[in-house]
Structures are given as structure tokens and as C-alpha cells.
C-alpha positions as CSV (number, residue, x, y, z in Angstrom):
1,M,3.0,68.3,-65.2
2,T,1.1,67.9,-61.9
3,E,2.5,67.2,-58.4
4,H,2.1,63.6,-59.4
5,G,4.2,63.9,-62.5
6,F,3.5,64.0,-66.2
7,R,0.1,62.9,-67.3
8,R,-0.3,63.9,-71.0
9,V,2.5,63.0,-73.4
10,G,2.7,63.7,-77.1
11,I,4.9,61.7,-79.4
12,V,5.6,62.6,-83.0
13,G,6.6,59.5,-85.1
14,G,5.2,56.0,-84.6
15,G,8.1,53.9,-85.9
16,T,10.2,51.6,-83.8
17,M,11.4,54.2,-81.3
18,G,8.2,56.3,-81.2
19,A,6.0,53.2,-80.6
20,G,8.4,52.0,-77.9
21,I,8.3,55.3,-76.1
22,A,4.5,55.3,-76.4
23,Q,4.3,51.7,-75.0
24,V,6.4,52.6,-71.9
25,A,4.4,55.8,-71.3
26,V,1.0,54.1,-71.4
27,Q,2.2,51.3,-69.2
28,H,3.2,53.9,-66.7
29,G,-0.3,55.5,-66.6
30,M,0.3,58.4,-69.0
31,E,-2.2,59.5,-71.6
32,V,-0.4,59.4,-75.0
33,T,-1.2,61.1,-78.3
34,L,0.8,59.7,-81.1
35,V,1.1,61.8,-84.3
36,E,1.9,60.3,-87.7
37,Q,1.9,61.6,-91.3
38,S,-1.1,59.5,-92.4
39,D,-3.9,57.5,-91.0
40,D,-2.2,54.3,-92.2
41,R,1.0,55.1,-90.5
42,A,-0.8,56.2,-87.3
43,E,-2.6,52.9,-87.2
44,A,0.7,51.0,-87.9
45,G,2.2,52.8,-84.8
46,R,-0.7,51.8,-82.7
47,A,-0.4,48.2,-83.9
48,R,3.2,48.2,-82.9
49,V,2.3,49.1,-79.3
50,E,-0.6,46.6,-79.2
51,T,1.6,43.8,-80.6
52,A,4.3,44.4,-78.0
53,L,1.7,44.5,-75.2
54,D,0.1,41.3,-76.5
55,K,3.5,39.5,-76.3
56,L,3.8,40.5,-72.7
57,V,0.4,39.1,-72.0
58,S,1.2,35.8,-73.8
59,H,4.4,35.5,-71.8
60,G,2.5,36.0,-68.5
61,K,4.3,39.3,-67.9
62,L,1.2,41.6,-68.1
63,A,-2.5,41.0,-67.2
64,E,-5.0,41.4,-70.0
65,S,-6.8,44.1,-68.0
66,L,-3.6,46.1,-67.7
67,R,-3.0,45.8,-71.5
68,D,-6.5,46.9,-72.2
69,A,-6.2,49.9,-69.9
70,A,-2.8,50.8,-71.4
71,M,-4.2,50.7,-74.9
72,G,-7.1,52.9,-73.8
73,R,-4.6,55.6,-72.9
74,L,-3.2,55.6,-76.4
75,A,-4.7,57.9,-79.1
76,T,-3.4,58.3,-82.6
77,T,-3.9,61.2,-85.0
78,T,-2.5,63.0,-88.0
79,R,-3.2,66.5,-86.4
80,Y,-0.5,68.4,-84.6
81,D,-3.2,70.5,-83.0
82,D,-4.2,67.4,-80.9
83,L,-0.9,67.9,-79.0
84,A,-2.1,71.2,-77.6
85,V,-2.7,69.7,-74.1
86,S,0.6,67.8,-73.9
87,E,3.0,68.6,-71.0
88,I,5.9,67.1,-73.0
89,V,6.2,66.1,-76.6
90,V,8.9,63.6,-77.7
91,E,9.9,64.0,-81.3
92,A,11.0,60.6,-82.7
93,V,11.0,61.2,-86.5
94,F,13.6,60.3,-89.1
95,E,17.2,61.2,-88.2
96,D,17.4,64.3,-90.4
97,V,17.9,67.8,-89.0
98,T,15.6,69.5,-91.4
99,V,12.8,67.1,-90.6
100,K,13.3,67.6,-86.9
101,Q,13.4,71.4,-87.3
102,D,10.2,71.2,-89.2
103,V,8.5,69.3,-86.4
104,A,9.7,72.0,-83.9
105,R,8.4,74.8,-86.1
106,R,5.0,73.1,-86.4
107,L,4.8,72.9,-82.6
108,V,5.8,76.5,-81.8
109,D,2.2,77.9,-81.8
110,I,0.6,74.7,-80.5
111,L,2.4,73.7,-77.3
112,P,1.4,75.4,-74.1
113,A,4.0,77.8,-72.7
114,G,5.3,75.4,-70.0
115,S,5.6,72.3,-72.3
116,I,8.9,70.6,-73.1
117,L,9.9,69.7,-76.6
118,A,12.2,66.7,-76.3
119,S,14.1,65.1,-79.2
120,N,14.9,61.4,-79.3
121,T,17.7,62.2,-81.7
122,S,20.7,59.8,-81.6
123,S,23.3,62.2,-82.9
124,I,21.9,65.5,-84.2
125,S,22.7,68.7,-82.2
126,I,19.9,69.8,-79.9
127,D,20.9,73.4,-80.5
128,R,20.3,73.0,-84.2
129,I,16.9,71.4,-83.5
130,A,16.1,74.2,-81.1
131,D,16.6,76.8,-83.9
132,G,13.2,75.8,-85.1
133,F,11.5,76.5,-81.8
134,S,10.8,80.0,-80.3
135,R,11.5,78.8,-76.8
136,P,14.9,77.1,-77.1
137,E,15.3,77.0,-73.3
138,Q,12.5,74.3,-73.3
139,V,14.1,72.1,-75.9
140,I,16.2,69.1,-74.7
141,G,17.3,65.7,-75.9
142,I,15.9,62.6,-74.3
143,H,17.6,59.8,-76.2
144,F,16.1,56.4,-75.6
145,F,17.6,53.1,-76.7
146,N,16.2,50.3,-78.7
147,P,14.3,48.3,-77.5
148,V,12.8,51.1,-75.4
149,P,10.8,48.9,-73.1
150,V,13.9,46.9,-72.2
151,L,16.9,49.1,-72.0
152,P,17.0,51.3,-68.9
153,L,19.2,54.2,-70.1
154,V,18.2,57.5,-71.4
155,E,20.7,60.3,-72.3
156,I,19.5,63.7,-71.3
157,V,21.2,65.9,-73.9
158,I,21.6,69.5,-72.7
159,G,21.8,72.2,-75.3
160,E,23.5,75.6,-74.8
161,R,20.2,77.3,-74.2
162,T,18.4,74.5,-72.3
163,S,17.2,75.8,-68.9
164,T,17.9,74.1,-65.6
165,A,14.1,73.7,-65.1
166,T,13.8,71.9,-68.4
167,I,16.7,69.6,-67.4
168,Q,15.1,68.8,-64.1
169,R,11.7,68.1,-65.6
170,A,13.2,65.9,-68.3
171,E,15.0,63.8,-65.7
172,S,11.7,63.6,-63.7
173,F,10.0,62.3,-66.9
174,A,12.7,59.7,-67.4
175,H,12.4,58.5,-63.8
176,Q,8.6,58.4,-64.1
177,L,9.1,56.0,-67.0
178,G,11.3,53.8,-64.9
179,K,14.5,54.8,-66.8
180,T,17.9,55.8,-65.6
181,P,18.9,59.2,-67.0
182,I,22.5,60.5,-67.5
183,Q,23.3,64.1,-68.4
184,V,25.5,64.6,-71.5
185,R,26.6,67.7,-73.3
186,D,25.3,68.5,-76.8
187,R,28.2,67.0,-78.8
188,P,28.1,64.8,-81.9
189,G,27.0,61.2,-81.0
190,F,26.7,62.2,-77.3
191,V,28.2,59.3,-75.3
192,V,26.8,55.9,-76.3
193,N,26.8,56.4,-80.0
194,R,30.1,58.2,-80.0
195,L,31.6,54.9,-78.7
196,L,29.2,52.3,-80.2
197,I,28.7,53.3,-83.8
198,P,32.4,53.6,-84.7
199,M,32.9,50.1,-83.3
200,I,30.0,48.9,-85.5
201,N,31.6,50.7,-88.4
202,E,34.9,49.0,-87.7
203,A,33.2,45.6,-87.7
204,A,31.7,46.4,-91.1
205,L,35.2,47.3,-92.3
206,L,36.6,44.0,-91.1
207,L,33.8,42.2,-92.9
208,G,34.3,44.1,-96.1
209,E,38.0,43.4,-96.0
210,E,37.2,39.7,-95.4
211,V,39.3,39.5,-92.3
212,A,36.6,37.2,-90.9
213,D,33.0,36.4,-91.7
214,A,30.0,38.0,-89.8
215,H,29.5,35.2,-87.4
216,A,33.2,35.1,-86.5
217,I,33.3,38.8,-85.9
218,D,30.3,38.8,-83.7
219,S,31.5,35.7,-81.8
220,A,34.8,37.3,-81.2
221,M,33.2,40.3,-79.4
222,K,30.8,38.1,-77.5
223,L,33.3,35.5,-76.3
224,G,36.4,37.7,-76.2
225,A,34.9,41.0,-74.8
226,S,31.8,39.7,-73.0
227,H,29.5,41.7,-75.2
228,P,25.9,40.3,-75.0
229,M,25.4,40.8,-78.7
230,G,27.9,41.1,-81.6
231,P,28.4,44.5,-83.3
232,L,26.9,43.3,-86.6
233,A,23.8,41.8,-85.1
234,L,23.4,44.9,-83.0
235,A,23.7,47.1,-86.1
236,D,20.9,45.0,-87.7
237,L,18.8,45.6,-84.6
238,I,19.4,49.4,-84.6
239,G,19.0,49.7,-88.4
240,L,21.8,50.1,-90.8
241,D,20.3,53.3,-92.1
242,V,20.4,54.7,-88.6
243,C,24.0,53.6,-88.1
244,L,25.0,55.2,-91.4
245,S,23.3,58.4,-90.6
246,I,25.1,58.6,-87.3
247,M,28.5,57.9,-88.9
248,D,27.7,60.6,-91.5
249,T,27.0,63.1,-88.7
250,L,30.2,62.2,-86.8
251,A,32.2,62.6,-90.0
252,A,30.6,65.9,-90.9
253,D,30.8,67.4,-87.4
254,L,34.0,65.9,-86.1
255,D,36.5,64.4,-88.5
256,P,35.7,63.0,-92.0
257,N,38.7,60.7,-92.0
258,R,38.3,59.3,-88.6
259,F,34.6,58.7,-88.9
260,S,34.3,57.8,-92.6
261,P,31.5,55.2,-93.0
262,A,32.5,51.7,-94.2
263,P,31.8,51.2,-97.9
264,L,29.9,47.9,-97.1
265,L,27.6,49.8,-94.7
266,R,26.8,52.4,-97.3
267,E,26.4,49.7,-100.0
268,L,23.9,47.7,-97.8
269,V,21.8,50.7,-97.1
270,A,21.7,51.8,-100.7
271,G,20.4,48.3,-101.6
272,G,17.6,48.5,-99.0
273,K,19.2,46.0,-96.7
274,L,18.6,47.8,-93.4
275,G,18.7,45.0,-90.9
276,R,15.9,43.3,-89.0
277,K,13.3,45.8,-90.2
278,S,13.9,44.9,-93.8
279,G,14.6,41.2,-93.3
280,Q,18.2,41.5,-94.5
281,G,21.3,43.3,-93.2
282,F,24.6,41.8,-92.2
283,F,22.5,38.7,-91.4
284,S,19.2,37.4,-92.9
285,Y,15.9,37.4,-90.9
286,D,12.5,35.8,-91.3
287,K,10.2,38.8,-91.3
């Protein structure tokens, strides 16, 4: 990090969240190295960023020259060694603690001494992720929300061993991306998902009990509670697998009775119906 802010950013994982973070970073002038498991997946991550920027151009929200410059700042790779110059690395891999710890272990001997390792986890303990890193004081949560380019909030999740300097730098990074950071303690679900995902789960219970159909449930919350999107449509946007993973984490770490996942949610995920990304969830989508 220079006096002008972060310039070189690493991102591990090129899915919906990783690509969204990469897009915002390159649009704000940062050099981004995106790591994926294979060349095909790395190219898919790059394509996600390019498609999003192309849409901005087509809607008159971004000049073609700025799109081209942004894409020129994005490199993709399968080599963790290519992150050796990164001032911050954001891990955005699958929501599984062992996967995230493995990423941390692989980065231990690669990242420079002053670099931050940030996790985009939506519910997993930062302290548990930090157990895979030899400098736990430089591990922090920076939880973005989907769609990353649109939603302004990031939760800065502070572990027991996270240093004050790391917190300050993480907040600086969020501000540099045009985001609004809030500090939260390292507790299951943090703030947003501790409130949001149980509501989505309750909507799935209502649907499974046939209290009302999916459209009625979503209309009730939009028209009766002024929510911009119904809970079931929001679950489809987030990904039902992600929602289920968070509920499982809340159940395991807090109270298995209070946070037990709805049977319908588990059934849909088991059947590969994950929401928008699969074309079918609580609602159907044209992929």
C-alpha cells in the first residue's frame, strides 16, 4: 500500500463474488491478479468481469476506453506464486472452512510480510480461517454483498487476533473501492446474515408448509414491509447453496433448534436447484 492507497490486489476465486470484487477493483484503478484452480475457470472469471463491464458500456454508464483500461488491469492465473506482489489478497472461495484454511496455508510463504489476507466469508469464523496463516494479526474479514458492484456495504469482520493496523488498512481498502465499511465482531453470521438468512429460511418454511405460494410470500414482504425484493427471490440471487451453508453454520455454532434449515431449502439444494445461477430455485429463470 502506497500513500495513494492499494495498487496491487490478489483475489482467490473467480465466481460471482470474486469476479464482482475484481470488477470493482479494476474500475478503481487497481491492478488485480485473479487466481483460479484451472485455466478454464480462470478464463470464466475474466469473462464474468468483461461481461459486466460490457453491460455498463451498452447502458451508457461506462466509456469503452475505460472498460478497455479496466480489463487491461486484470490478470488471471492458476499460480498462487503470482500473488507475491499483492498488498492485499481477498479470498472468495467456496464457503467451507477447510477450503479457506487451505488457501491461507498456501499463501503463508508467498505474501509479503506487510500484506493483508482478507476473507469474503459470509459466516465462517475469521479466527478459524486465521489458524491456517502464520500471521493471524494480518487476517481479517471483508464481507462484500452480491451484486458487489451495486451494494455499498462491506462488513469488516474483526478476529480476536486481528491487529488495529490491519483493521485500519481494511477500512481504507473498502473506502478506496467506494464502499461503506462497518466493523463487526467475529460471531456466526456477523450482522447482515445473522438477520437475513433466518428470515429467508422462515420464508422457505412457509412455502414448504403451503401457507402461501412463493409469489404471495415475496409480495407480502415487498408490499407489507417495504422490502425491495422478496426473501425467496433474494435467496435465489444469493444462491440456495450459500443460504443453506450459512444456516448450517448458524445451527452448528449457535443453536441447532433455532437455526435448523428448512427441509425445502435442503431438498432444493440436493436437487441442484440453486437459484439464478442454475436456472431454478424457488423461482424459474431463463439462463
